[in-house]
DRENFI-351225 format. One record per residue (C-alpha): residue number from 1; residue in one letter; y, z, x. Coordinates in nm, 2 decimals. Layout:
REM residues N
<r resi="NUM" resn="A" c2="Y" c3="Z" c1="X"/>
...
END
This chain:
REM residues 323
<r resi="1" resn="M" c2="0.81" c3="0.69" c1="-0.45"/>
<r resi="2" resn="P" c2="0.98" c3="0.63" c1="-0.11"/>
<r resi="3" resn="L" c2="0.76" c3="0.89" c1="0.06"/>
<r resi="4" resn="R" c2="0.45" c3="0.74" c1="-0.10"/>
<r resi="5" resn="L" c2="0.55" c3="0.40" c1="0.02"/>
<r resi="6" resn="L" c2="0.61" c3="0.53" c1="0.37"/>
<r resi="7" resn="G" c2="0.27" c3="0.70" c1="0.37"/>
<r resi="8" resn="L" c2="0.10" c3="0.39" c1="0.24"/>
<r resi="9" resn="L" c2="0.27" c3="0.18" c1="0.51"/>
<r resi="10" resn="L" c2="0.10" c3="0.40" c1="0.77"/>
<r resi="11" resn="I" c2="-0.23" c3="0.40" c1="0.58"/>
<r resi="12" resn="G" c2="-0.22" c3="0.03" c1="0.53"/>
<r resi="13" resn="S" c2="-0.16" c3="-0.04" c1="0.90"/>
<r resi="14" resn="C" c2="-0.46" c3="0.19" c1="0.99"/>
<r resi="15" resn="L" c2="-0.66" c3="-0.01" c1="0.73"/>
<r resi="16" resn="G" c2="-0.54" c3="-0.33" c1="0.90"/>
<r resi="17" resn="A" c2="-0.68" c3="-0.19" c1="1.23"/>
<r resi="18" resn="A" c2="-1.02" c3="-0.14" c1="1.06"/>
<r resi="19" resn="V" c2="-1.00" c3="-0.49" c1="0.93"/>
<r resi="20" resn="N" c2="-0.93" c3="-0.62" c1="1.28"/>
<r resi="21" resn="L" c2="-1.23" c3="-0.43" c1="1.41"/>
<r resi="22" resn="G" c2="-1.45" c3="-0.58" c1="1.14"/>
<r resi="23" resn="I" c2="-1.32" c3="-0.93" c1="1.22"/>
<r resi="24" resn="Y" c2="-1.43" c3="-0.91" c1="1.58"/>
<r resi="25" resn="R" c2="-1.75" c3="-0.70" c1="1.53"/>
<r resi="26" resn="L" c2="-1.90" c3="-0.87" c1="1.23"/>
<r resi="27" resn="A" c2="-1.84" c3="-1.23" c1="1.35"/>
<r resi="28" resn="Y" c2="-2.14" c3="-1.43" c1="1.47"/>
<r resi="29" resn="L" c2="-1.98" c3="-1.44" c1="1.82"/>
<r resi="30" resn="R" c2="-1.88" c3="-1.08" c1="1.86"/>
<r resi="31" resn="R" c2="-1.58" c3="-1.00" c1="2.09"/>
<r resi="32" resn="R" c2="-1.46" c3="-0.67" c1="2.24"/>
<r resi="33" resn="I" c2="-1.10" c3="-0.74" c1="2.16"/>
<r resi="34" resn="S" c2="-1.02" c3="-0.45" c1="1.93"/>
<r resi="35" resn="P" c2="-0.88" c3="-0.14" c1="2.10"/>
<r resi="36" resn="W" c2="-1.14" c3="0.05" c1="1.90"/>
<r resi="37" resn="S" c2="-1.43" c3="-0.14" c1="2.06"/>
<r resi="38" resn="P" c2="-1.60" c3="0.01" c1="2.36"/>
<r resi="39" resn="T" c2="-1.51" c3="-0.17" c1="2.68"/>
<r resi="40" resn="R" c2="-1.74" c3="-0.30" c1="2.95"/>
<r resi="41" resn="G" c2="-1.73" c3="-0.54" c1="3.25"/>
<r resi="42" resn="R" c2="-1.38" c3="-0.65" c1="3.34"/>
<r resi="43" resn="L" c2="-1.21" c3="-0.47" c1="3.05"/>
<r resi="44" resn="P" c2="-1.03" c3="-0.15" c1="3.16"/>
<r resi="45" resn="P" c2="-1.06" c3="0.16" c1="2.96"/>
<r resi="46" resn="R" c2="-0.82" c3="0.18" c1="2.66"/>
<r resi="47" resn="G" c2="-0.57" c3="0.47" c1="2.64"/>
<r resi="48" resn="L" c2="-0.46" c3="0.67" c1="2.35"/>
<r resi="49" resn="F" c2="-0.15" c3="0.46" c1="2.27"/>
<r resi="50" resn="D" c2="-0.37" c3="0.15" c1="2.28"/>
<r resi="51" resn="R" c2="-0.53" c3="0.27" c1="1.96"/>
<r resi="52" resn="V" c2="-0.21" c3="0.31" c1="1.77"/>
<r resi="53" resn="P" c2="-0.19" c3="0.04" c1="1.50"/>
<r resi="54" resn="I" c2="0.05" c3="-0.24" c1="1.56"/>
<r resi="55" resn="V" c2="0.19" c3="-0.08" c1="1.88"/>
<r resi="56" resn="G" c2="-0.15" c3="-0.08" c1="2.05"/>
<r resi="57" resn="W" c2="-0.17" c3="-0.46" c1="2.04"/>
<r resi="58" resn="W" c2="0.16" c3="-0.49" c1="2.22"/>
<r resi="59" resn="N" c2="0.02" c3="-0.27" c1="2.50"/>
<r resi="60" resn="L" c2="-0.29" c3="-0.49" c1="2.52"/>
<r resi="61" resn="R" c2="-0.09" c3="-0.79" c1="2.63"/>
<r resi="62" resn="R" c2="-0.21" c3="-0.69" c1="2.98"/>
<r resi="63" resn="E" c2="-0.55" c3="-0.83" c1="2.89"/>
<r resi="64" resn="A" c2="-0.42" c3="-1.18" c1="2.82"/>
<r resi="65" resn="K" c2="-0.60" c3="-1.31" c1="3.13"/>
<r resi="66" resn="I" c2="-0.93" c3="-1.20" c1="2.99"/>
<r resi="67" resn="H" c2="-0.90" c3="-1.28" c1="2.62"/>
<r resi="68" resn="G" c2="-0.65" c3="-1.56" c1="2.63"/>
<r resi="69" resn="R" c2="-0.27" c3="-1.60" c1="2.60"/>
<r resi="70" resn="G" c2="-0.12" c3="-1.46" c1="2.29"/>
<r resi="71" resn="F" c2="-0.46" c3="-1.32" c1="2.16"/>
<r resi="72" resn="W" c2="-0.27" c3="-1.00" c1="2.06"/>
<r resi="73" resn="I" c2="-0.02" c3="-1.17" c1="1.83"/>
<r resi="74" resn="R" c2="-0.24" c3="-1.23" c1="1.52"/>
<r resi="75" resn="P" c2="-0.41" c3="-0.89" c1="1.50"/>
<r resi="76" resn="M" c2="-0.07" c3="-0.72" c1="1.55"/>
<r resi="77" resn="L" c2="0.08" c3="-0.92" c1="1.27"/>
<r resi="78" resn="L" c2="-0.22" c3="-0.86" c1="1.05"/>
<r resi="79" resn="E" c2="-0.18" c3="-0.48" c1="1.08"/>
<r resi="80" resn="L" c2="0.19" c3="-0.50" c1="1.02"/>
<r resi="81" resn="V" c2="0.14" c3="-0.72" c1="0.71"/>
<r resi="82" resn="F" c2="-0.14" c3="-0.50" c1="0.58"/>
<r resi="83" resn="G" c2="0.09" c3="-0.20" c1="0.61"/>
<r resi="84" resn="I" c2="0.38" c3="-0.37" c1="0.43"/>
<r resi="85" resn="G" c2="0.14" c3="-0.54" c1="0.18"/>
<r resi="86" resn="I" c2="-0.04" c3="-0.22" c1="0.07"/>
<r resi="87" resn="A" c2="0.29" c3="-0.04" c1="0.01"/>
<r resi="88" resn="A" c2="0.43" c3="-0.35" c1="-0.18"/>
<r resi="89" resn="L" c2="0.11" c3="-0.37" c1="-0.39"/>
<r resi="90" resn="Y" c2="0.15" c3="0.00" c1="-0.48"/>
<r resi="91" resn="W" c2="0.51" c3="-0.05" c1="-0.58"/>
<r resi="92" resn="L" c2="0.41" c3="-0.35" c1="-0.79"/>
<r resi="93" resn="E" c2="0.10" c3="-0.20" c1="-0.96"/>
<r resi="94" resn="I" c2="0.21" c3="0.17" c1="-0.99"/>
<r resi="95" resn="G" c2="0.59" c3="0.16" c1="-0.96"/>
<r resi="96" resn="E" c2="0.64" c3="-0.15" c1="-1.18"/>
<r resi="97" resn="L" c2="0.31" c3="-0.15" c1="-1.36"/>
<r resi="98" resn="A" c2="0.33" c3="-0.52" c1="-1.33"/>
<r resi="99" resn="I" c2="-0.02" c3="-0.61" c1="-1.45"/>
<r resi="100" resn="N" c2="-0.04" c3="-0.34" c1="-1.72"/>
<r resi="101" resn="V" c2="0.25" c3="-0.46" c1="-1.93"/>
<r resi="102" resn="A" c2="0.18" c3="-0.69" c1="-2.23"/>
<r resi="103" resn="P" c2="0.39" c3="-1.01" c1="-2.19"/>
<r resi="104" resn="Q" c2="0.50" c3="-1.00" c1="-2.56"/>
<r resi="105" resn="F" c2="0.62" c3="-0.64" c1="-2.52"/>
<r resi="106" resn="P" c2="0.78" c3="-0.62" c1="-2.18"/>
<r resi="107" resn="G" c2="0.94" c3="-0.29" c1="-2.25"/>
<r resi="108" resn="V" c2="0.62" c3="-0.11" c1="-2.34"/>
<r resi="109" resn="R" c2="0.43" c3="0.04" c1="-2.05"/>
<r resi="110" resn="P" c2="0.13" c3="0.28" c1="-2.03"/>
<r resi="111" resn="A" c2="0.23" c3="0.64" c1="-1.99"/>
<r resi="112" resn="G" c2="0.06" c3="0.97" c1="-1.95"/>
<r resi="113" resn="A" c2="-0.17" c3="1.13" c1="-1.68"/>
<r resi="114" resn="A" c2="-0.48" c3="0.95" c1="-1.80"/>
<r resi="115" resn="A" c2="-0.32" c3="0.61" c1="-1.79"/>
<r resi="116" resn="M" c2="-0.17" c3="0.67" c1="-1.44"/>
<r resi="117" resn="T" c2="-0.50" c3="0.79" c1="-1.31"/>
<r resi="118" resn="L" c2="-0.66" c3="0.46" c1="-1.43"/>
<r resi="119" resn="V" c2="-0.39" c3="0.24" c1="-1.27"/>
<r resi="120" resn="H" c2="-0.43" c3="0.44" c1="-0.94"/>
<r resi="121" resn="Y" c2="-0.80" c3="0.36" c1="-0.95"/>
<r resi="122" resn="Q" c2="-0.72" c3="0.00" c1="-1.02"/>
<r resi="123" resn="F" c2="-0.49" c3="-0.01" c1="-0.72"/>
<r resi="124" resn="A" c2="-0.76" c3="0.15" c1="-0.49"/>
<r resi="125" resn="I" c2="-1.02" c3="-0.11" c1="-0.61"/>
<r resi="126" resn="H" c2="-0.78" c3="-0.40" c1="-0.53"/>
<r resi="127" resn="V" c2="-0.72" c3="-0.25" c1="-0.18"/>
<r resi="128" resn="V" c2="-1.09" c3="-0.25" c1="-0.11"/>
<r resi="129" resn="L" c2="-1.13" c3="-0.61" c1="-0.22"/>
<r resi="130" resn="L" c2="-0.83" c3="-0.72" c1="-0.01"/>
<r resi="131" resn="A" c2="-0.98" c3="-0.56" c1="0.30"/>
<r resi="132" resn="L" c2="-1.31" c3="-0.73" c1="0.25"/>
<r resi="133" resn="M" c2="-1.14" c3="-1.06" c1="0.17"/>
<r resi="134" resn="A" c2="-0.92" c3="-1.03" c1="0.48"/>
<r resi="135" resn="M" c2="-1.22" c3="-0.98" c1="0.71"/>
<r resi="136" resn="A" c2="-1.41" c3="-1.28" c1="0.55"/>
<r resi="137" resn="T" c2="-1.10" c3="-1.50" c1="0.57"/>
<r resi="138" resn="F" c2="-1.02" c3="-1.46" c1="0.94"/>
<r resi="139" resn="I" c2="-1.39" c3="-1.48" c1="1.04"/>
<r resi="140" resn="D" c2="-1.40" c3="-1.80" c1="0.84"/>
<r resi="141" resn="I" c2="-1.09" c3="-1.93" c1="1.02"/>
<r resi="142" resn="D" c2="-1.24" c3="-1.85" c1="1.36"/>
<r resi="143" resn="E" c2="-1.60" c3="-1.97" c1="1.30"/>
<r resi="144" resn="Q" c2="-1.61" c3="-2.16" c1="0.98"/>
<r resi="145" resn="T" c2="-1.86" c3="-1.91" c1="0.85"/>
<r resi="146" resn="V" c2="-1.86" c3="-1.61" c1="0.61"/>
<r resi="147" resn="P" c2="-2.10" c3="-1.34" c1="0.73"/>
<r resi="148" resn="D" c2="-2.35" c3="-1.17" c1="0.49"/>
<r resi="149" resn="A" c2="-2.25" c3="-0.85" c1="0.66"/>
<r resi="150" resn="I" c2="-1.93" c3="-0.86" c1="0.45"/>
<r resi="151" resn="T" c2="-2.03" c3="-1.03" c1="0.13"/>
<r resi="152" resn="I" c2="-2.36" c3="-0.84" c1="0.07"/>
<r resi="153" resn="P" c2="-2.22" c3="-0.49" c1="0.10"/>
<r resi="154" resn="G" c2="-1.90" c3="-0.61" c1="-0.08"/>
<r resi="155" resn="T" c2="-2.11" c3="-0.73" c1="-0.38"/>
<r resi="156" resn="I" c2="-2.30" c3="-0.40" c1="-0.39"/>
<r resi="157" resn="I" c2="-1.97" c3="-0.21" c1="-0.38"/>
<r resi="158" resn="G" c2="-1.83" c3="-0.43" c1="-0.66"/>
<r resi="159" resn="L" c2="-2.14" c3="-0.37" c1="-0.88"/>
<r resi="160" resn="S" c2="-2.13" c3="0.01" c1="-0.81"/>
<r resi="161" resn="V" c2="-1.76" c3="0.03" c1="-0.90"/>
<r resi="162" resn="A" c2="-1.82" c3="-0.15" c1="-1.23"/>
<r resi="163" resn="A" c2="-2.10" c3="0.10" c1="-1.32"/>
<r resi="164" resn="L" c2="-1.94" c3="0.43" c1="-1.19"/>
<r resi="165" resn="C" c2="-1.57" c3="0.38" c1="-1.26"/>
<r resi="166" resn="S" c2="-1.41" c3="0.30" c1="-1.59"/>
<r resi="167" resn="A" c2="-1.09" c3="0.19" c1="-1.43"/>
<r resi="168" resn="P" c2="-0.99" c3="-0.16" c1="-1.52"/>
<r resi="169" resn="V" c2="-1.00" c3="-0.41" c1="-1.23"/>
<r resi="170" resn="L" c2="-0.81" c3="-0.66" c1="-1.46"/>
<r resi="171" resn="P" c2="-0.68" c3="-0.54" c1="-1.80"/>
<r resi="172" resn="F" c2="-0.67" c3="-0.75" c1="-2.11"/>
<r resi="173" resn="L" c2="-0.32" c3="-0.77" c1="-2.25"/>
<r resi="174" resn="Q" c2="-0.38" c3="-0.97" c1="-2.57"/>
<r resi="175" resn="I" c2="-0.24" c3="-0.73" c1="-2.84"/>
<r resi="176" resn="A" c2="-0.26" c3="-0.83" c1="-3.21"/>
<r resi="177" resn="G" c2="0.11" c3="-0.84" c1="-3.29"/>
<r resi="178" resn="Q" c2="0.16" c3="-0.46" c1="-3.28"/>
<r resi="179" resn="P" c2="0.33" c3="-0.26" c1="-3.00"/>
<r resi="180" resn="P" c2="0.04" c3="-0.16" c1="-2.77"/>
<r resi="181" resn="A" c2="-0.07" c3="0.19" c1="-2.69"/>
<r resi="182" resn="A" c2="-0.15" c3="0.31" c1="-2.34"/>
<r resi="183" resn="A" c2="-0.52" c3="0.25" c1="-2.40"/>
<r resi="184" resn="D" c2="-0.45" c3="-0.11" c1="-2.49"/>
<r resi="185" resn="L" c2="-0.27" c3="-0.17" c1="-2.16"/>
<r resi="186" resn="T" c2="-0.53" c3="-0.01" c1="-1.94"/>
<r resi="187" resn="S" c2="-0.85" c3="-0.12" c1="-2.12"/>
<r resi="188" resn="P" c2="-1.07" c3="-0.33" c1="-1.89"/>
<r resi="189" resn="L" c2="-1.15" c3="-0.69" c1="-1.95"/>
<r resi="190" resn="R" c2="-1.52" c3="-0.68" c1="-2.01"/>
<r resi="191" resn="F" c2="-1.81" c3="-0.91" c1="-2.12"/>
<r resi="192" resn="D" c2="-1.78" c3="-0.81" c1="-2.49"/>
<r resi="193" resn="Y" c2="-1.41" c3="-0.87" c1="-2.53"/>
<r resi="194" resn="P" c2="-1.27" c3="-0.95" c1="-2.78"/>
<r resi="195" resn="T" c2="-1.58" c3="-0.90" c1="-3.00"/>
<r resi="196" resn="E" c2="-1.80" c3="-0.60" c1="-2.97"/>
<r resi="197" resn="A" c2="-2.14" c3="-0.71" c1="-2.84"/>
<r resi="198" resn="A" c2="-2.29" c3="-0.37" c1="-2.89"/>
<r resi="199" resn="T" c2="-2.62" c3="-0.50" c1="-3.05"/>
<r resi="200" resn="F" c2="-2.69" c3="-0.73" c1="-2.75"/>
<r resi="201" resn="L" c2="-2.59" c3="-0.48" c1="-2.49"/>
<r resi="202" resn="A" c2="-2.81" c3="-0.22" c1="-2.65"/>
<r resi="203" resn="S" c2="-3.11" c3="-0.45" c1="-2.66"/>
<r resi="204" resn="V" c2="-3.37" c3="-0.50" c1="-2.39"/>
<r resi="205" resn="W" c2="-3.26" c3="-0.86" c1="-2.36"/>
<r resi="206" resn="S" c2="-2.94" c3="-0.76" c1="-2.19"/>
<r resi="207" resn="L" c2="-3.15" c3="-0.57" c1="-1.94"/>
<r resi="208" resn="V" c2="-3.37" c3="-0.87" c1="-1.88"/>
<r resi="209" resn="L" c2="-3.07" c3="-1.09" c1="-1.83"/>
<r resi="210" resn="G" c2="-2.90" c3="-0.84" c1="-1.60"/>
<r resi="211" resn="L" c2="-3.22" c3="-0.81" c1="-1.38"/>
<r resi="212" resn="A" c2="-3.26" c3="-1.18" c1="-1.37"/>
<r resi="213" resn="L" c2="-2.90" c3="-1.23" c1="-1.25"/>
<r resi="214" resn="Y" c2="-2.94" c3="-0.97" c1="-0.98"/>
<r resi="215" resn="L" c2="-3.27" c3="-1.09" c1="-0.86"/>
<r resi="216" resn="G" c2="-3.14" c3="-1.44" c1="-0.86"/>
<r resi="217" resn="W" c2="-2.86" c3="-1.32" c1="-0.62"/>
<r resi="218" resn="C" c2="-3.12" c3="-1.15" c1="-0.40"/>
<r resi="219" resn="F" c2="-3.34" c3="-1.46" c1="-0.39"/>
<r resi="220" resn="A" c2="-3.03" c3="-1.67" c1="-0.30"/>
<r resi="221" resn="L" c2="-2.98" c3="-1.45" c1="0.01"/>
<r resi="222" resn="L" c2="-3.33" c3="-1.52" c1="0.15"/>
<r resi="223" resn="P" c2="-3.37" c3="-1.79" c1="0.42"/>
<r resi="224" resn="R" c2="-3.49" c3="-2.07" c1="0.18"/>
<r resi="225" resn="R" c2="-3.60" c3="-2.40" c1="0.32"/>
<r resi="226" resn="W" c2="-3.72" c3="-2.66" c1="0.08"/>
<r resi="227" resn="R" c2="-3.95" c3="-2.93" c1="0.23"/>
<r resi="228" resn="T" c2="-3.92" c3="-3.26" c1="0.06"/>
<r resi="229" resn="G" c2="-4.19" c3="-3.53" c1="0.03"/>
<r resi="230" resn="V" c2="-4.49" c3="-3.30" c1="0.02"/>
<r resi="231" resn="G" c2="-4.50" c3="-3.22" c1="-0.35"/>
<r resi="232" resn="I" c2="-4.35" c3="-2.93" c1="-0.55"/>
<r resi="233" resn="L" c2="-4.65" c3="-2.69" c1="-0.52"/>
<r resi="234" resn="K" c2="-4.69" c3="-2.73" c1="-0.14"/>
<r resi="235" resn="A" c2="-4.31" c3="-2.71" c1="-0.09"/>
<r resi="236" resn="W" c2="-4.30" c3="-2.39" c1="-0.29"/>
<r resi="237" resn="R" c2="-4.59" c3="-2.24" c1="-0.08"/>
<r resi="238" resn="V" c2="-4.43" c3="-2.34" c1="0.25"/>
<r resi="239" resn="M" c2="-4.09" c3="-2.19" c1="0.14"/>
<r resi="240" resn="W" c2="-4.25" c3="-1.85" c1="0.06"/>
<r resi="241" resn="R" c2="-4.45" c3="-1.85" c1="0.38"/>
<r resi="242" resn="R" c2="-4.13" c3="-1.91" c1="0.58"/>
<r resi="243" resn="I" c2="-3.96" c3="-1.63" c1="0.38"/>
<r resi="244" resn="A" c2="-4.25" c3="-1.39" c1="0.46"/>
<r resi="245" resn="A" c2="-4.23" c3="-1.47" c1="0.83"/>
<r resi="246" resn="R" c2="-3.85" c3="-1.40" c1="0.86"/>
<r resi="247" resn="P" c2="-3.71" c3="-1.05" c1="0.92"/>
<r resi="248" resn="E" c2="-3.45" c3="-1.09" c1="0.64"/>
<r resi="249" resn="K" c2="-3.71" c3="-0.98" c1="0.39"/>
<r resi="250" resn="N" c2="-3.73" c3="-0.63" c1="0.55"/>
<r resi="251" resn="W" c2="-3.38" c3="-0.54" c1="0.43"/>
<r resi="252" resn="M" c2="-3.36" c3="-0.77" c1="0.13"/>
<r resi="253" resn="L" c2="-3.66" c3="-0.61" c1="-0.04"/>
<r resi="254" resn="P" c2="-3.52" c3="-0.25" c1="-0.05"/>
<r resi="255" resn="I" c2="-3.19" c3="-0.40" c1="-0.18"/>
<r resi="256" resn="A" c2="-3.37" c3="-0.57" c1="-0.46"/>
<r resi="257" resn="V" c2="-3.59" c3="-0.27" c1="-0.55"/>
<r resi="258" resn="I" c2="-3.31" c3="-0.01" c1="-0.54"/>
<r resi="259" resn="G" c2="-3.07" c3="-0.24" c1="-0.72"/>
<r resi="260" resn="C" c2="-3.32" c3="-0.31" c1="-1.00"/>
<r resi="261" resn="A" c2="-3.38" c3="0.06" c1="-1.04"/>
<r resi="262" resn="G" c2="-3.01" c3="0.13" c1="-1.06"/>
<r resi="263" resn="I" c2="-2.96" c3="-0.15" c1="-1.32"/>
<r resi="264" resn="V" c2="-3.24" c3="0.00" c1="-1.54"/>
<r resi="265" resn="A" c2="-3.09" c3="0.35" c1="-1.51"/>
<r resi="266" resn="V" c2="-2.75" c3="0.23" c1="-1.61"/>
<r resi="267" resn="W" c2="-2.89" c3="0.03" c1="-1.90"/>
<r resi="268" resn="W" c2="-3.09" c3="0.33" c1="-2.02"/>
<r resi="269" resn="G" c2="-2.77" c3="0.54" c1="-2.02"/>
<r resi="270" resn="G" c2="-2.57" c3="0.26" c1="-2.20"/>
<r resi="271" resn="G" c2="-2.21" c3="0.30" c1="-2.29"/>
<r resi="272" resn="Q" c2="-1.92" c3="0.21" c1="-2.07"/>
<r resi="273" resn="P" c2="-2.11" c3="0.20" c1="-1.74"/>
<r resi="274" resn="W" c2="-2.36" c3="-0.06" c1="-1.88"/>
<r resi="275" resn="R" c2="-2.07" c3="-0.27" c1="-2.02"/>
<r resi="276" resn="G" c2="-1.90" c3="-0.26" c1="-1.69"/>
<r resi="277" resn="L" c2="-2.21" c3="-0.33" c1="-1.48"/>
<r resi="278" resn="F" c2="-2.33" c3="-0.61" c1="-1.71"/>
<r resi="279" resn="S" c2="-1.98" c3="-0.77" c1="-1.69"/>
<r resi="280" resn="A" c2="-2.00" c3="-0.75" c1="-1.31"/>
<r resi="281" resn="L" c2="-2.34" c3="-0.91" c1="-1.30"/>
<r resi="282" resn="V" c2="-2.22" c3="-1.20" c1="-1.52"/>
<r resi="283" resn="G" c2="-1.91" c3="-1.24" c1="-1.29"/>
<r resi="284" resn="L" c2="-2.14" c3="-1.24" c1="-0.99"/>
<r resi="285" resn="A" c2="-2.36" c3="-1.52" c1="-1.14"/>
<r resi="286" resn="V" c2="-2.06" c3="-1.73" c1="-1.26"/>
<r resi="287" resn="G" c2="-1.86" c3="-1.69" c1="-0.94"/>
<r resi="288" resn="G" c2="-2.15" c3="-1.77" c1="-0.71"/>
<r resi="289" resn="G" c2="-2.31" c3="-2.02" c1="-0.95"/>
<r resi="290" resn="I" c2="-2.01" c3="-2.25" c1="-0.98"/>
<r resi="291" resn="I" c2="-1.97" c3="-2.28" c1="-0.60"/>
<r resi="292" resn="W" c2="-2.34" c3="-2.32" c1="-0.55"/>
<r resi="293" resn="L" c2="-2.34" c3="-2.61" c1="-0.81"/>
<r resi="294" resn="I" c2="-2.05" c3="-2.77" c1="-0.62"/>
<r resi="295" resn="R" c2="-2.24" c3="-2.73" c1="-0.30"/>
<r resi="296" resn="L" c2="-2.55" c3="-2.90" c1="-0.45"/>
<r resi="297" resn="I" c2="-2.36" c3="-3.19" c1="-0.61"/>
<r resi="298" resn="G" c2="-2.14" c3="-3.24" c1="-0.31"/>
<r resi="299" resn="G" c2="-2.44" c3="-3.24" c1="-0.08"/>
<r resi="300" resn="A" c2="-2.62" c3="-3.50" c1="-0.29"/>
<r resi="301" resn="V" c2="-2.32" c3="-3.72" c1="-0.31"/>
<r resi="302" resn="L" c2="-2.20" c3="-3.70" c1="0.05"/>
<r resi="303" resn="K" c2="-2.54" c3="-3.68" c1="0.20"/>
<r resi="304" resn="R" c2="-2.43" c3="-3.38" c1="0.41"/>
<r resi="305" resn="E" c2="-2.34" c3="-3.01" c1="0.36"/>
<r resi="306" resn="A" c2="-2.03" c3="-3.02" c1="0.14"/>
<r resi="307" resn="M" c2="-1.98" c3="-2.64" c1="0.14"/>
<r resi="308" resn="G" c2="-2.13" c3="-2.35" c1="0.33"/>
<r resi="309" resn="F" c2="-2.35" c3="-2.10" c1="0.16"/>
<r resi="310" resn="G" c2="-2.11" c3="-1.83" c1="0.28"/>
<r resi="311" resn="D" c2="-1.86" c3="-1.96" c1="0.02"/>
<r resi="312" resn="V" c2="-2.13" c3="-1.90" c1="-0.25"/>
<r resi="313" resn="T" c2="-2.19" c3="-1.54" c1="-0.15"/>
<r resi="314" resn="L" c2="-1.81" c3="-1.48" c1="-0.11"/>
<r resi="315" resn="M" c2="-1.74" c3="-1.60" c1="-0.47"/>
<r resi="316" resn="A" c2="-2.03" c3="-1.39" c1="-0.59"/>
<r resi="317" resn="M" c2="-1.87" c3="-1.08" c1="-0.44"/>
<r resi="318" resn="I" c2="-1.53" c3="-1.17" c1="-0.60"/>
<r resi="319" resn="G" c2="-1.71" c3="-1.22" c1="-0.93"/>
<r resi="320" resn="A" c2="-1.88" c3="-0.88" c1="-0.90"/>
<r resi="321" resn="F" c2="-1.54" c3="-0.71" c1="-0.87"/>
<r resi="322" resn="F" c2="-1.36" c3="-0.90" c1="-1.14"/>
<r resi="323" resn="G" c2="-1.64" c3="-0.95" c1="-1.39"/>
END
């Protein structure tokens, strides 16, 4: 375990460097601050030691006159905290099995190669989500916006993980009074828990609902502008004309078509992959839908934007991961 934690400390700091690069490259106002960004203009070429996580930012203090005083402190701390945090998360989830222990049976833990494989997958999924959330958080702090370049790929990753990996992102720990088995402590919290919804999930109606939820997410990402005071039909036509004229449709259409094809394929196969994917689609709709509803109600009450749409897509991404 000590060697694993040391290795994860190094891996986590490198992941923190990738997060820093994403923060500066995926923002609306891109900046060439990261030592992994190509330099131009007044920026001198970066050396090999400048690219070493944590240490490199200390070396880049020499660019304070260009980027601003103390610009290097936050990214250096982020890489340090990511290194320590990933190692600590591994100790918590793998060493202590903290989220895979039933509260009423604290001494009973999952054991065996299969269970440990599942909790390692669980840990890896959480690391991916933490990296995406860190990029979104610090861009939001800097610019008060959450870019689609993070939330859209993140949502697709969450849906793909739910369909391809049977590892639990969050396990259910409600055991009916009996000492749990390893399978009980690592079973994923899905849409059909605690009752089996096998009939519904096997029917075509689950496919229809799943496609509707996914296409609703795709539609929400389009540049919609609703014109008031001209009637519903005319406003509807104007909205779609604006959508057709914008470049976003060129990348949103393939995402919609490929995603629908994937949903149909997973539904056709059935079983655990469809249970996981349908759960993720429900989580996407609930997570994004609640924030979207707050945005609509708050805007109507306050007569101004109460919450940015980036918060809607961010919660949809989190819902896709956690179901």
